[in-house]
C-alpha positions as YAML, in Angstrom:
chain: A
units: angstrom
residues:
- id: 1
  name: MET
  ca: [4.50, -6.23, -9.02]
- id: 2
  name: VAL
  ca: [5.40, -8.87, -6.45]
- id: 3
  name: GLY
  ca: [6.38, -8.58, -2.80]
- id: 4
  name: GLY
  ca: [7.24, -11.31, -0.33]
- id: 5
  name: ASN
  ca: [7.72, -12.11, 3.34]
- id: 6
  name: GLY
  ca: [9.52, -15.44, 3.05]
- id: 7
  name: TYR
  ca: [6.46, -17.72, 3.17]
- id: 8
  name: THR
  ca: [4.08, -16.01, 0.80]
- id: 9
  name: ILE
  ca: [4.22, -13.66, -2.14]
- id: 10
  name: CYS
  ca: [1.82, -10.88, -2.94]
- id: 11
  name: SER
  ca: [0.96, -9.92, -6.51]
- id: 12
  name: GLY
  ca: [-0.84, -6.96, -8.04]
- id: 13
  name: SER
  ca: [-2.48, -7.46, -11.40]
- id: 14
  name: SER
  ca: [-4.10, -5.90, -14.44]
- id: 15
  name: ASP
  ca: [-7.28, -7.72, -13.36]
- id: 16
  name: LYS
  ca: [-7.54, -5.07, -10.56]
- id: 17
  name: THR
  ca: [-6.84, -7.56, -7.76]
- id: 18
  name: ILE
  ca: [-4.14, -8.26, -5.20]
- id: 19
  name: ARG
  ca: [-3.48, -11.89, -4.41]
- id: 20
  name: ILE
  ca: [-1.45, -13.68, -1.74]
- id: 21
  name: TRP
  ca: [0.15, -16.96, -2.74]
- id: 22
  name: ASP
  ca: [1.77, -19.74, -0.69]
- id: 23
  name: ILE
  ca: [5.34, -20.15, -1.96]
- id: 24
  name: GLU
  ca: [5.59, -23.90, -1.28]
- id: 25
  name: THR
  ca: [2.20, -25.04, -2.55]
- id: 26
  name: THR
  ca: [1.72, -22.26, -5.18]
- id: 27
  name: LYS
  ca: [-1.89, -22.03, -4.01]
- id: 28
  name: GLN
  ca: [-3.76, -18.74, -3.69]
- id: 29
  name: LEU
  ca: [-4.44, -17.88, -0.06]
- id: 30
  name: ASN
  ca: [-6.37, -14.63, -0.36]
- id: 31
  name: ILE
  ca: [-7.68, -12.13, -2.88]
- id: 32
  name: PHE
  ca: [-8.23, -8.41, -2.31]
- id: 33
  name: LYS
  ca: [-10.73, -6.55, -4.48]
- id: 34
  name: GLY
  ca: [-11.48, -2.84, -4.56]
- id: 35
  name: HIS
  ca: [-9.22, -1.17, -7.09]
- id: 36
  name: THR
  ca: [-11.00, -0.11, -10.27]
- id: 37
  name: ASP
  ca: [-7.94, -0.27, -12.56]
- id: 38
  name: TYR
  ca: [-4.56, -2.04, -12.81]
- id: 39
  name: VAL
  ca: [-2.62, -2.61, -9.58]
- id: 40
  name: ASN
  ca: [0.89, -1.32, -10.31]
- id: 41
  name: SER
  ca: [2.64, -1.68, -6.96]
- id: 42
  name: VAL
  ca: [2.27, -3.80, -3.82]
- id: 43
  name: LYS
  ca: [4.27, -3.85, -0.61]
- id: 44
  name: TYR
  ca: [4.08, -5.95, 2.56]
- id: 45
  name: GLY
  ca: [4.05, -4.09, 5.88]
- id: 46
  name: SER
  ca: [6.46, -4.65, 8.76]
- id: 47
  name: ASN
  ca: [6.71, -3.92, 12.48]
- id: 48
  name: GLU
  ca: [3.36, -2.51, 13.69]
- id: 49
  name: LEU
  ca: [1.89, -2.94, 10.20]
- id: 50
  name: LEU
  ca: [3.06, -6.54, 9.76]
- id: 51
  name: ASN
  ca: [-0.40, -7.76, 8.74]
- id: 52
  name: THR
  ca: [-0.96, -5.14, 6.05]
- id: 53
  name: ILE
  ca: [-0.43, -4.71, 2.34]
- id: 54
  name: LEU
  ca: [-0.01, -1.37, 0.62]
- id: 55
  name: SER
  ca: [-1.07, -1.00, -3.01]
- id: 56
  name: GLY
  ca: [-0.95, 1.64, -5.74]
- id: 57
  name: SER
  ca: [-3.12, 1.59, -8.83]
- id: 58
  name: SER
  ca: [-3.89, 3.16, -12.18]
- id: 59
  name: ASP
  ca: [-7.19, 4.23, -10.55]
- id: 60
  name: HIS
  ca: [-5.09, 7.03, -8.91]
- id: 61
  name: SER
  ca: [-5.46, 5.54, -5.42]
- id: 62
  name: VAL
  ca: [-3.21, 4.17, -2.70]
- id: 63
  name: ARG
  ca: [-4.87, 1.59, -0.46]
- id: 64
  name: LEU
  ca: [-3.95, -0.10, 2.81]
- id: 65
  name: TRP
  ca: [-5.31, -3.62, 3.33]
- id: 66
  name: ASP
  ca: [-5.67, -5.90, 6.36]
- id: 67
  name: ILE
  ca: [-4.24, -9.31, 5.41]
- id: 68
  name: ARG
  ca: [-6.16, -11.18, 8.13]
- id: 69
  name: SER
  ca: [-9.63, -9.88, 7.25]
- id: 70
  name: GLY
  ca: [-9.01, -9.29, 3.55]
- id: 71
  name: GLN
  ca: [-10.61, -5.86, 3.92]
- id: 72
  name: GLN
  ca: [-9.46, -2.41, 2.90]
- id: 73
  name: ILE
  ca: [-8.37, -0.32, 5.90]
- id: 74
  name: GLN
  ca: [-7.82, 3.05, 4.23]
- id: 75
  name: MET
  ca: [-7.78, 4.69, 0.83]
- id: 76
  name: PHE
  ca: [-5.71, 7.72, -0.16]
- id: 77
  name: ASN
  ca: [-6.84, 9.29, -3.41]
- id: 78
  name: GLU
  ca: [-5.29, 12.72, -3.89]
- id: 79
  name: HIS
  ca: [-3.18, 11.73, -6.90]
- id: 80
  name: THR
  ca: [-4.38, 12.97, -10.28]
- id: 81
  name: SER
  ca: [-2.73, 10.21, -12.32]
- id: 82
  name: LEU
  ca: [-1.79, 6.57, -11.94]
- id: 83
  name: VAL
  ca: [0.20, 5.54, -8.86]
- id: 84
  name: HIS
  ca: [3.37, 3.79, -9.93]
- id: 85
  name: ALA
  ca: [5.08, 3.08, -6.59]
- id: 86
  name: VAL
  ca: [4.17, 2.72, -2.90]
- id: 87
  name: GLU
  ca: [6.36, 2.35, 0.17]
- id: 88
  name: TYR
  ca: [6.15, 2.31, 3.95]
- id: 89
  name: SER
  ca: [8.30, 5.32, 4.80]
- id: 90
  name: PRO
  ca: [11.26, 4.74, 7.12]
- id: 91
  name: PHE
  ca: [11.83, 8.47, 7.42]
- id: 92
  name: LEU
  ca: [10.98, 10.85, 10.24]
- id: 93
  name: ILE
  ca: [8.48, 13.37, 8.89]
- id: 94
  name: LYS
  ca: [7.80, 16.70, 10.61]
- id: 95
  name: ASN
  ca: [4.40, 18.33, 10.28]
- id: 96
  name: ASN
  ca: [3.92, 21.58, 12.21]
- id: 97
  name: ASP
  ca: [6.99, 20.73, 14.32]
- id: 98
  name: GLU
  ca: [5.48, 17.40, 15.35]
- id: 99
  name: VAL
  ca: [7.42, 14.25, 14.40]
- id: 100
  name: ILE
  ca: [4.92, 11.77, 13.02]
- id: 101
  name: GLY
  ca: [6.98, 9.25, 11.05]
- id: 102
  name: GLY
  ca: [9.53, 6.64, 11.93]
- id: 103
  name: ASN
  ca: [7.23, 3.93, 13.26]
- id: 104
  name: SER
  ca: [5.56, 2.88, 10.01]
- id: 105
  name: ASN
  ca: [2.87, 5.52, 10.50]
- id: 106
  name: VAL
  ca: [3.82, 7.20, 7.24]
- id: 107
  name: ILE
  ca: [3.50, 5.78, 3.77]
- id: 108
  name: CYS
  ca: [4.55, 7.38, 0.51]
- id: 109
  name: SER
  ca: [3.49, 7.06, -3.09]
- id: 110
  name: GLY
  ca: [4.89, 8.10, -6.44]
- id: 111
  name: SER
  ca: [2.62, 8.97, -9.34]
- id: 112
  name: TRP
  ca: [2.70, 9.90, -13.00]
- id: 113
  name: ASP
  ca: [1.23, 13.23, -11.85]
- id: 114
  name: ASN
  ca: [4.90, 14.13, -11.08]
- id: 115
  name: THR
  ca: [4.45, 14.06, -7.31]
- id: 116
  name: ILE
  ca: [5.61, 11.99, -4.38]
- id: 117
  name: ARG
  ca: [3.05, 12.17, -1.60]
- id: 118
  name: PHE
  ca: [3.39, 11.27, 2.07]
- id: 119
  name: TRP
  ca: [0.38, 10.02, 4.02]
- id: 120
  name: ASP
  ca: [-0.21, 9.67, 7.77]
- id: 121
  name: ILE
  ca: [-2.17, 6.46, 8.22]
- id: 122
  name: ARG
  ca: [-3.26, 7.51, 11.73]
- id: 123
  name: SER
  ca: [-4.93, 10.69, 10.59]
- id: 124
  name: ASN
  ca: [-8.18, 11.44, 8.79]
- id: 125
  name: GLU
  ca: [-6.44, 14.39, 7.13]
- id: 126
  name: LYS
  ca: [-4.09, 11.83, 5.59]
- id: 127
  name: GLU
  ca: [-1.87, 13.80, 3.21]
- id: 128
  name: LEU
  ca: [1.22, 15.34, 4.75]
...
C-alpha cells in the first residue's frame, strides 16, 4: 500500500518494513522496522498527528509511528487475524457518554477476523 502527502510517499511491504520516499529524487528517506509480517496498509496522519504514520499488518497488529524519530509510538494488537486496512477516524465516538473522537484521537482498523476496531490513541486501554 502507498500513501502520500505531496512531497513524499509511504510504502508498506512484504519485507515487513514501512519506507518513506522522496517523490522528486526517488530516494528513500526513512525506514520503519517492527512488524513481524507483511505490512498491508499505511496511512499518513494529519492535523495533530501530522508527523505520524499508521500501519496494519499480517502480524495482527496496528502500529502508530513517529516520522521524525522513526520510532514506534503505540501498538494495538487485539485483532485475531491479519489487519487489512487502517484509517485515522474522522468520526465522533462516544464511550460512556464521553465524546473522544473528532480530533484525530481515534483510529480504526479492519481485519480478516471480521471486525472493525476503534482505538483511542490517548488511552492505555486503547480499544473502544
